[in-house]
N, C-alpha and C positions, 0 to 999 in steps of 0.2 A: 508839689513842685510849683514854683512861681510861674507867672505868666511869661516872664522873660526867658526862663530856662526852657519852658515848653516851646516857645517860639523858636529858640535856638535848636532844639531837638528836631523840630519839624523840618528845618532847612539844612541841618547838619549834613555835610557831604565830604566823605573821605574816599576818593576813588581807589578802587582795587588796583594793585600793581599790574601794569600792562593791560589795563582794561580795554584799550583800543584794539588789541589783537582779536578777541572774540567778537568785538563790535564790528570790526572790519569783515570778519568771516560771515557774520550774520547779514551784513549789508549786501555782500556779494551773492549769498545764497537766496535771500528774499527778493532782491531787486533783479537778479539775473533772469528768472523766467518771464516776468513782465516785460523786460527789455527785449527778449527774443521774440515773444509773441507780438509785441508792439511793432516790431520790424515787419511783421506779416499782417498787420492790421487787425490783430485779435487781442488787444490789450486786456479786455475783460477776462478772457481765459487765462491770461498770464497772471492777473491778480488772484484768480482762484488757485493757480499753482503756488502762489506765494504762501497760501495757508499751509500747504504741505511742507514747504521749505522751512517753516517755523521750527522744525525739529532741530535745526542748527542751534537753537537757543539752549538746548539741553546739554548737561555735562560739560559746560564750557570751560570749567576749570581743570578738566582731565586731559591726559595726553591724547594725541590723535589715534594711537593704537587702541587705547581703551574705548574711545568714542566709536571707532570703527567696529568694535565688537559689540557694543551695547546699543548704539543708536538704532539698529534694525528692530530691536524689541520695542523701542519707543515709537518707531515708524509704524509698526503693526498696530500699536495702540491708537495712533492718530487715525489710521484707516478704519479700524473697528468703530471708533467714536464717530467718524464721518458717516459710516454706513448706518449706525444706530440713529443718528440725527436725521438722515434722509428717510429712513424707514418709518419714522414716527412723526415727521414734521407736518403731516397733513391732518393730524388730530391733536387738539390742545391737551386733552387728558393724557394720551399716550406720550405726547412730547414732554409734558411735565414729569411724568414718571421716568421716562428714558433719560432726561437730563439730570434728574436727581441720582440715578444709578451711575451715569458716567462720572458725575462729580464725586460721588462717594468712592467708587472703585479706583479712580485715578488718584484721588487723595490718599487712599490707603496704600496703593502701590508706591506713590512718591515718598510717603513717610517711612514705610518699612524697608524699602530698598535704597534709601538715601539718594533719590534722584536729584533733590535740590530744586531751587527755583528755576523756571516759573511753575513747576509742579503741575497741578491739574488745570491751570488756567487756560492754556491754549487748546488742549483736547476739548474742553467745554466750549470755548469760543468757536472752534471749528465745527463741532457737532451742531451747536445752535445755529450758526450762520448757514451751514449747508442745508440744514432742515428747512430753514426759512426760504432759502434760495430755490429749493426744488418743490416746495409745497405748491399746490394748485393756486391759480390766481383767485379762485373763489374763496380760498382760505387766507388770503392776504399775502401769499407767497409770490415768487417770480416765475414759477412753472418751468424752470430749466430742466433739461433731460438729466435724470439721476446718474445714468451710466457715464455721460459726458463729465459730470462733476466729479465722480469718483476717479475717473481716468486722469483728469487734469490734476486733481489733488495728489494722486499717486505719483504723477510725473514730477510734481513739486517736491515730494518727499525724496525721490531719487536725486533731484538736483541738489537739494540741501545736503544729502549724504555725500555726494561726489565732491562738493566744495570742501568738506572736511577731510575726506580720504585721499583725493587725487594728489595733493602735495607729497604724500608718502612715496610717490614714484621717484622723487628726487633724493639722491643719496644724502645730501647735507641735511635735508629735513628728517630723513629716517634716523640719521646719527644724532641729531639734536633731540628728537622725540624719544629715542631709546634711553636717554639719560634721565628722562622724567619718570616719576613713580607711576606704575600702572597695575591695574588688577582687572583681569577680564571676567572675573566671577561676579555674579549678582549676589550680594550678601544680605540675607534677611535678618532684620533686627527689630524687635518689638520692645521698645524702651518705655518706661513710665511716662516720659515726656511726650512720646509719640502717641501713647494711649490717650492722654489728656487732650492733645490737639485733635486727634481723630474723633473722640467723643463729642467735642464742641462742634467740629465741622459737620458731623452727621446730624446733630440736632439742628444746627443752623441751616443746613441744606433742606431738611424736611420742612422746617418752619418757613424758609424762603419760598419753597414750592407752594405750600399752602397759602401763604400771603399773596403770592403772585396769582394763584388761581382765584382767590377771593377778590383781588383788585382787577382781574381781567387782563393781566400783563401777559402778552403772548410770547415775548422774547425773554423767557426766564433765564436763558444762558447769561445774559448781561447782569441780572440780579445775582446769580451764582458767582460770577467773576468777582464782584465786590466782596461777597462772603468769603470766598477762598483766598483772595488777596490779603484780607485782613487777618484771617484765622490760621492759615496753613503753616506759618513759619515757626512759631514757638508758643509756649503756653504762658508766658509772662503777661499778666493782666495790664500792667502799665504800657508795655510795648504794643499790646493789642489795641489799647485805646489810642495810642499815638498813631498806629497804622490806620485806624479808622479815620482819624482827622486827615492823615496824609492821602488816604484813598479818596475822600470826598473833595478835598481841596485840589489834589492833582487832577482828578477827572474834570472838575469845574474849569480849571485852567486849560486843560486839554480841549474842552469844548469851546472855550474862548479863542484858542488858537485856530480851531476848525472854522470859527466864524469868518476868518480871513478868506476861506474858500467860498463864502457866499458872494464875495466881491470878485475873486479870481479863483476859479477852480482849475488846477493843473490838468493838462491833457497830454496824451501820448508820452513821449520820453520825459517831459517835464514832471508828469505824475510819477514816473518810475524814480526819478531823482529825489523827489520829495519823500516818497515812501522809503527809499533807501536811507535818506538822512534821518528820518524818524526812527527807523529800526536801529541805526547806529546809536542814536541817543538813548533808546530804551535799554539796550544791552550795556551801554557804558554806565548807566545810572542804576540798573536794577539791583546790584549788590551793595549800593551805597546809600540810596535814598529813594524810597518808594514813591514819594510825591513827585519828584522830578521824572522818574521813570514813567509814571502814569500820565504825566503832563504831555509826554511826547508819544506814548503808545496809543492814547485815546484817539487823537486825530488820525493816526496810522490805521487803527482798526476801522474807524468810520470810513476812511477812503477805500480800504479793501472791500468792505461790505457794500459800499455804494457803487464800486466799480467805475468811478469817475463820473457818475451821474449826479448832477446837481439836485434834481428832485428827491432822489433817494437819500442823498446826504442831508438835505433839509429835514426830511421826515425822520431821520435817525437821531439827530442831535438832541431834540427835546426829550425823546423817550429814553435816551441813554442817561440823561441826568436823573430822570425819575427812577429808572432801574437801579442806578448806583445809590441813590438816596435810600431806596427800599432795602437794598442789600446791606448798606452800611448800618441802617437801623436794626435790621435783623441781627447782624454781628454784634452790634452794641447791646441789644437785649440779652444775647447769650453771655457776653462778657459781664454784663451787670448781674445776671443771675448767678454766675460763678462767683463773683465778688461777694454777693450777699450770702451765698451758701458757705463760703469760707469764713465769713464773719460769724455766722451762726454757729459753725462748727467750733471756731476758736472760743466763743463765749461759752459753749457747752463744755468744752474741756476746762476752761477757767473755773466755771461754776462747780464742776466735778472735783477739781483739785481743791477748791476752797472748802467744799463739804467734807473732804477727807483731811482737812487741816494742813494741806501742803503749803 
Protein backbone atom coordinates (compact mmCIF):
# COMPACT_ATOMS: atom_id res chain seq x y z
CA UNK A 1 0.00 0.00 0.00
CA UNK A 2 1.32 3.48 -0.91
CA UNK A 3 2.11 6.08 1.72
CA UNK A 4 -0.82 8.23 0.54
CA UNK A 5 -3.30 5.35 0.85
CA UNK A 6 -1.93 4.44 4.26
CA UNK A 7 -2.30 8.04 5.43
CA UNK A 8 -5.90 8.13 4.17
CA UNK A 9 -6.64 4.85 5.96
CA UNK A 10 -5.24 6.26 9.21
CA UNK A 11 -7.63 9.23 9.21
CA UNK A 12 -10.59 7.67 7.38
CA UNK A 13 -13.77 8.41 9.28
CA UNK A 14 -17.27 7.21 8.47
CA UNK A 15 -19.53 7.82 11.48
CA UNK A 16 -21.97 5.07 12.37
CA UNK A 17 -25.66 5.98 11.91
CA UNK A 18 -27.04 7.82 14.95
CA UNK A 19 -23.67 7.53 16.70
CA UNK A 20 -24.62 10.55 18.79
CA UNK A 21 -27.29 8.50 20.65
CA UNK A 22 -24.97 6.08 22.51
CA UNK A 23 -22.44 8.90 22.83
CA UNK A 24 -25.01 11.02 24.66
CA UNK A 25 -26.02 8.09 26.88
CA UNK A 26 -22.39 7.48 27.78
CA UNK A 27 -21.83 11.16 28.56
CA UNK A 28 -24.78 11.26 30.96
CA UNK A 29 -23.79 8.00 32.64
CA UNK A 30 -20.08 8.78 33.09
CA UNK A 31 -20.40 12.50 33.90
CA UNK A 32 -23.48 12.10 36.12
CA UNK A 33 -21.84 10.62 39.25
CA UNK A 34 -18.95 13.15 39.29
CA UNK A 35 -21.49 15.98 38.93
CA UNK A 36 -23.52 14.74 41.91
CA UNK A 37 -20.45 14.14 44.08
CA UNK A 38 -18.99 17.51 43.08
CA UNK A 39 -22.12 19.20 44.39
CA UNK A 40 -21.26 17.73 47.81
CA UNK A 41 -17.57 18.56 47.58
CA UNK A 42 -16.45 14.98 46.87
CA UNK A 43 -15.46 15.18 43.21
CA UNK A 44 -12.66 12.61 43.55
CA UNK A 45 -15.16 9.96 44.68
CA UNK A 46 -17.37 10.90 41.76
CA UNK A 47 -14.50 10.30 39.35
CA UNK A 48 -14.04 6.85 40.88
CA UNK A 49 -17.72 6.15 40.31
CA UNK A 50 -17.22 7.10 36.67
CA UNK A 51 -15.04 4.00 36.24
CA UNK A 52 -18.04 1.82 37.12
CA UNK A 53 -20.34 3.84 34.87
CA UNK A 54 -18.16 2.84 31.91
CA UNK A 55 -20.36 -0.27 31.51
CA UNK A 56 -22.61 2.04 29.51
CA UNK A 57 -20.10 1.76 26.66
CA UNK A 58 -20.94 -1.92 26.12
CA UNK A 59 -23.56 -3.36 23.73
CA UNK A 60 -24.27 0.18 22.54
CA UNK A 61 -25.71 -1.07 19.26
CA UNK A 62 -28.36 -3.24 20.94
CA UNK A 63 -31.87 -2.41 22.14
CA UNK A 64 -32.44 -1.14 25.67
CA UNK A 65 -34.27 -4.37 26.56
CA UNK A 66 -31.33 -6.49 25.49
CA UNK A 67 -28.89 -4.24 27.31
CA UNK A 68 -31.07 -4.35 30.43
CA UNK A 69 -30.78 -8.14 30.40
CA UNK A 70 -27.07 -8.41 29.57
CA UNK A 71 -25.36 -5.43 31.19
CA UNK A 72 -25.64 -6.89 34.73
CA UNK A 73 -23.33 -9.70 33.63
CA UNK A 74 -20.79 -7.18 32.35
CA UNK A 75 -21.25 -5.20 35.58
CA UNK A 76 -20.34 -8.26 37.64
CA UNK A 77 -17.25 -8.66 35.47
CA UNK A 78 -16.28 -5.04 36.16
CA UNK A 79 -16.59 -5.53 39.91
CA UNK A 80 -14.72 -8.84 39.87
CA UNK A 81 -11.91 -7.16 37.90
CA UNK A 82 -11.90 -4.29 40.40
CA UNK A 83 -11.65 -6.66 43.37
CA UNK A 84 -8.85 -8.63 41.69
CA UNK A 85 -6.93 -5.43 40.98
CA UNK A 86 -7.34 -4.20 44.56
CA UNK A 87 -6.43 -7.59 46.06
CA UNK A 88 -3.17 -7.83 44.14
CA UNK A 89 -2.13 -4.18 43.75
CA UNK A 90 0.27 -4.19 46.72
CA UNK A 91 2.65 -6.70 45.12
CA UNK A 92 4.21 -6.30 41.68
CA UNK A 93 4.51 -10.05 40.87
CA UNK A 94 0.93 -10.83 41.90
CA UNK A 95 -0.32 -7.69 40.17
CA UNK A 96 1.35 -8.70 36.90
CA UNK A 97 -0.14 -12.18 37.14
CA UNK A 98 -3.58 -10.89 38.04
CA UNK A 99 -3.65 -8.32 35.23
CA UNK A 100 -2.67 -10.95 32.68
CA UNK A 101 -5.51 -13.19 33.91
CA UNK A 102 -8.02 -10.33 33.75
CA UNK A 103 -6.89 -9.44 30.22
CA UNK A 104 -7.04 -13.03 28.94
CA UNK A 105 -10.34 -13.97 30.59
CA UNK A 106 -12.16 -10.83 29.51
CA UNK A 107 -10.73 -11.06 26.01
CA UNK A 108 -11.96 -14.66 25.74
CA UNK A 109 -15.43 -13.75 27.00
CA UNK A 110 -15.64 -10.75 24.69
CA UNK A 111 -14.70 -12.84 21.64
CA UNK A 112 -16.82 -15.90 22.34
CA UNK A 113 -19.98 -14.11 23.47
CA UNK A 114 -19.81 -11.35 20.85
CA UNK A 115 -19.62 -8.51 23.35
CA UNK A 116 -17.92 -6.24 20.84
CA UNK A 117 -15.87 -3.09 21.48
CA UNK A 118 -14.46 -1.91 23.80
CA UNK A 119 -14.06 -5.54 24.89
CA UNK A 120 -11.53 -6.17 27.64
CA UNK A 121 -10.14 -2.63 27.59
CA UNK A 122 -12.09 -1.06 30.45
CA UNK A 123 -12.07 -4.05 32.85
CA UNK A 124 -8.27 -4.01 32.49
CA UNK A 125 -8.14 -0.22 32.94
CA UNK A 126 -10.38 -0.39 36.03
CA UNK A 127 -8.51 -3.29 37.61
CA UNK A 128 -5.13 -1.63 37.06
CA UNK A 129 -6.24 1.82 38.20
CA UNK A 130 -8.03 0.61 41.32
CA UNK A 131 -5.07 -1.59 42.26
CA UNK A 132 -2.76 1.40 41.96
CA UNK A 133 -5.16 3.61 43.90
CA UNK A 134 -5.50 1.28 46.90
CA UNK A 135 -1.88 0.08 47.02
CA UNK A 136 0.08 1.28 50.08
CA UNK A 137 2.01 4.52 49.81
CA UNK A 138 5.22 2.54 50.36
CA UNK A 139 4.46 0.65 47.11
CA UNK A 140 3.84 3.80 45.09
CA UNK A 141 0.06 3.65 45.51
CA UNK A 142 -2.36 6.17 46.98
CA UNK A 143 -3.44 4.15 50.00
CA UNK A 144 -7.19 4.70 49.53
CA UNK A 145 -9.55 2.48 51.54
CA UNK A 146 -10.35 -0.60 49.36
CA UNK A 147 -13.91 -0.94 50.67
CA UNK A 148 -14.61 2.69 49.83
CA UNK A 149 -13.26 2.21 46.30
CA UNK A 150 -15.32 -0.94 45.68
CA UNK A 151 -18.47 0.73 47.03
CA UNK A 152 -18.06 3.84 44.89
CA UNK A 153 -17.26 1.85 41.72
CA UNK A 154 -20.35 -0.31 42.38
CA UNK A 155 -22.41 2.87 42.73
CA UNK A 156 -21.10 4.01 39.36
CA UNK A 157 -22.07 0.67 37.82
CA UNK A 158 -25.63 1.14 39.09
CA UNK A 159 -25.71 4.71 37.76
CA UNK A 160 -24.61 3.57 34.31
CA UNK A 161 -27.22 0.82 34.27
CA UNK A 162 -30.00 3.19 35.35
CA UNK A 163 -29.19 5.62 32.54
CA UNK A 164 -29.77 2.82 30.01
CA UNK A 165 -32.82 1.21 31.62
CA UNK A 166 -34.74 4.13 33.18
CA UNK A 167 -36.11 5.50 29.85
CA UNK A 168 -38.02 2.21 29.41
CA UNK A 169 -40.44 3.57 32.02
CA UNK A 170 -41.79 5.84 29.24
CA UNK A 171 -44.35 4.20 26.98
CA UNK A 172 -43.05 5.80 23.78
CA UNK A 173 -39.53 4.57 24.54
CA UNK A 174 -40.82 1.04 25.19
CA UNK A 175 -42.79 1.10 21.95
CA UNK A 176 -39.83 2.26 19.88
CA UNK A 177 -37.49 -0.16 21.62
CA UNK A 178 -39.83 -3.13 21.08
CA UNK A 179 -39.51 -2.65 17.31
CA UNK A 180 -35.74 -3.20 17.49
CA UNK A 181 -34.26 -6.70 17.21
CA UNK A 182 -33.29 -8.13 20.56
CA UNK A 183 -32.01 -11.39 21.97
CA UNK A 184 -31.75 -11.86 25.71
CA UNK A 185 -29.57 -14.96 25.45
CA UNK A 186 -25.80 -15.06 25.60
CA UNK A 187 -24.77 -17.09 22.56
CA UNK A 188 -21.42 -18.86 22.76
CA UNK A 189 -19.51 -19.06 19.50
CA UNK A 190 -15.93 -20.24 18.94
CA UNK A 191 -15.09 -19.38 15.34
CA UNK A 192 -11.73 -19.86 13.59
CA UNK A 193 -11.24 -16.10 13.43
CA UNK A 194 -11.92 -15.82 17.18
CA UNK A 195 -9.42 -18.60 17.84
CA UNK A 196 -6.72 -16.78 15.87
CA UNK A 197 -7.39 -13.48 17.64
CA UNK A 198 -7.41 -15.10 21.07
CA UNK A 199 -4.19 -17.01 20.41
CA UNK A 200 -2.42 -13.79 19.41
CA UNK A 201 -3.86 -11.91 22.37
CA UNK A 202 -2.79 -14.58 24.82
CA UNK A 203 0.77 -14.67 23.50
CA UNK A 204 0.92 -10.86 23.44
CA UNK A 205 -0.46 -10.52 26.99
CA UNK A 206 2.08 -12.98 28.40
CA UNK A 207 4.89 -11.30 26.46
CA UNK A 208 3.73 -7.84 27.61
CA UNK A 209 3.73 -8.92 31.25
CA UNK A 210 7.21 -10.41 30.95
CA UNK A 211 8.57 -7.31 29.20
CA UNK A 212 6.90 -5.04 31.77
CA UNK A 213 8.46 -7.01 34.62
CA UNK A 214 11.87 -6.87 32.92
CA UNK A 215 11.61 -3.11 32.36
CA UNK A 216 10.21 -2.52 35.84
CA UNK A 217 6.93 -1.02 34.57
CA UNK A 218 4.54 -1.08 37.51
CA UNK A 219 1.42 -0.07 35.61
CA UNK A 220 1.15 -3.06 33.30
CA UNK A 221 -2.55 -2.33 32.74
CA UNK A 222 -1.68 0.52 30.40
CA UNK A 223 0.69 -1.71 28.43
CA UNK A 224 -2.09 -4.29 28.09
CA UNK A 225 -4.54 -1.62 26.92
CA UNK A 226 -2.34 -1.00 23.89
CA UNK A 227 -2.00 -4.73 23.20
CA UNK A 228 -5.75 -5.37 23.48
CA UNK A 229 -6.73 -2.29 21.50
CA UNK A 230 -4.55 -3.39 18.60
CA UNK A 231 -5.20 -7.14 18.53
CA UNK A 232 -8.74 -7.77 19.80
CA UNK A 233 -10.84 -6.72 16.82
CA UNK A 234 -9.98 -9.09 13.96
CA UNK A 235 -7.23 -11.32 12.63
CA UNK A 236 -6.34 -9.36 9.48
CA UNK A 237 -2.62 -8.56 9.55
CA UNK A 238 -2.89 -5.37 7.52
CA UNK A 239 -5.64 -3.99 9.74
CA UNK A 240 -3.66 -5.01 12.82
CA UNK A 241 -0.65 -3.04 11.58
CA UNK A 242 -2.89 -0.08 10.77
CA UNK A 243 -4.37 -0.16 14.28
CA UNK A 244 -0.87 -0.27 15.76
CA UNK A 245 -0.11 3.02 14.02
CA UNK A 246 -3.50 4.45 15.01
CA UNK A 247 -2.95 3.40 18.61
CA UNK A 248 0.46 5.02 18.89
CA UNK A 249 -0.48 8.20 17.03
CA UNK A 250 -3.84 8.52 18.80
CA UNK A 251 -2.27 8.12 22.24
CA UNK A 252 0.49 10.61 21.40
CA UNK A 253 -2.09 13.14 20.22
CA UNK A 254 -4.14 12.47 23.35
CA UNK A 255 -1.15 13.19 25.56
CA UNK A 256 -0.56 16.40 23.58
CA UNK A 257 -4.16 17.41 24.31
CA UNK A 258 -3.58 16.59 27.98
CA UNK A 259 -0.63 18.98 27.97
CA UNK A 260 -3.21 21.77 27.89
CA UNK A 261 -4.09 20.74 31.43
CA UNK A 262 -0.56 21.63 32.49
CA UNK A 263 -1.53 25.23 31.80
CA UNK A 264 -5.11 24.98 32.99
CA UNK A 265 -6.44 21.96 34.83
CA UNK A 266 -10.24 21.95 35.11
CA UNK A 267 -11.67 21.72 38.60
CA UNK A 268 -15.11 21.02 40.02
CA UNK A 269 -17.93 21.14 37.49
CA UNK A 270 -15.54 22.28 34.76
CA UNK A 271 -13.72 18.95 35.12
CA UNK A 272 -17.05 17.11 34.89
CA UNK A 273 -17.89 18.94 31.66
CA UNK A 274 -14.48 18.19 30.14
CA UNK A 275 -14.70 14.47 31.05
CA UNK A 276 -18.22 14.30 29.66
CA UNK A 277 -17.15 15.88 26.38
CA UNK A 278 -14.23 13.47 26.03
CA UNK A 279 -16.48 10.47 26.73
CA UNK A 280 -18.89 11.69 24.04
CA UNK A 281 -16.04 11.91 21.55
CA UNK A 282 -14.71 8.46 22.40
CA UNK A 283 -18.05 6.71 21.89
CA UNK A 284 -18.77 8.72 18.76
CA UNK A 285 -15.43 7.73 17.19
CA UNK A 286 -14.81 4.20 18.54
CA UNK A 287 -16.61 2.33 15.76
CA UNK A 288 -15.26 4.58 13.03
CA UNK A 289 -11.62 5.41 13.71
CA UNK A 290 -9.45 4.07 16.53
CA UNK A 291 -6.95 6.92 16.28
CA UNK A 292 -9.53 9.64 16.88
CA UNK A 293 -11.16 7.59 19.66
CA UNK A 294 -7.85 7.18 21.48
CA UNK A 295 -7.01 10.82 20.93
CA UNK A 296 -9.95 11.78 23.16
CA UNK A 297 -10.07 8.82 25.56
CA UNK A 298 -6.40 9.19 26.59
CA UNK A 299 -6.84 12.60 28.27
CA UNK A 300 -10.12 11.34 29.75
CA UNK A 301 -8.40 8.34 31.35
CA UNK A 302 -5.56 10.55 32.60
CA UNK A 303 -8.02 12.96 34.20
CA UNK A 304 -9.99 10.15 35.86
CA UNK A 305 -6.87 8.49 37.26
CA UNK A 306 -5.39 11.82 38.39
CA UNK A 307 -8.66 12.82 40.03
CA UNK A 308 -8.13 16.46 39.15
CA UNK A 309 -4.66 16.53 40.75
CA UNK A 310 -2.03 18.33 38.69
CA UNK A 311 0.96 16.43 40.24
CA UNK A 312 -0.68 13.06 39.53
CA UNK A 313 -1.53 14.15 36.00
CA UNK A 314 2.07 15.25 35.37
CA UNK A 315 3.39 11.97 36.73
CA UNK A 316 1.02 9.95 34.57
CA UNK A 317 1.56 11.47 31.13
CA UNK A 318 5.17 10.47 30.55
CA UNK A 319 4.66 6.91 31.74
CA UNK A 320 1.53 6.52 29.60
CA UNK A 321 3.58 7.20 26.46
CA UNK A 322 6.22 4.66 27.49
CA UNK A 323 3.57 2.05 28.36
CA UNK A 324 1.78 2.56 25.05
CA UNK A 325 4.98 2.30 23.04
CA UNK A 326 5.87 -0.94 24.86
CA UNK A 327 2.38 -2.37 24.27
CA UNK A 328 2.45 -1.33 20.63
CA UNK A 329 5.89 -2.89 20.19
CA UNK A 330 4.71 -6.17 21.72
CA UNK A 331 1.64 -6.26 19.47
CA UNK A 332 3.87 -5.44 16.50
CA UNK A 333 6.23 -8.32 17.34
CA UNK A 334 3.30 -10.75 17.52
CA UNK A 335 1.86 -9.53 14.22
CA UNK A 336 5.30 -9.73 12.62
CA UNK A 337 5.78 -13.28 13.87
CA UNK A 338 2.39 -14.28 12.45
CA UNK A 339 3.29 -12.71 9.10
CA UNK A 340 6.65 -14.53 8.93
CA UNK A 341 5.03 -17.82 9.92
CA UNK A 342 2.44 -17.46 7.19
CA UNK A 343 5.13 -16.76 4.61
CA UNK A 344 7.13 -19.80 5.67
CA UNK A 345 3.99 -21.93 5.53
CA UNK A 346 3.15 -20.60 2.05
CA UNK A 347 6.69 -21.32 0.83
CA UNK A 348 6.51 -24.79 2.30
CA UNK A 349 3.26 -25.51 0.48
CA UNK A 350 4.68 -24.07 -2.75
CA UNK A 351 7.84 -26.18 -2.50
CA UNK A 352 5.77 -29.29 -1.76
CA UNK A 353 3.55 -28.68 -4.78
CA UNK A 354 6.58 -28.07 -6.99
CA UNK A 355 8.16 -31.32 -5.87
CA UNK A 356 4.96 -33.15 -6.75
CA UNK A 357 4.93 -31.49 -10.14
CA UNK A 358 1.80 -29.47 -9.48
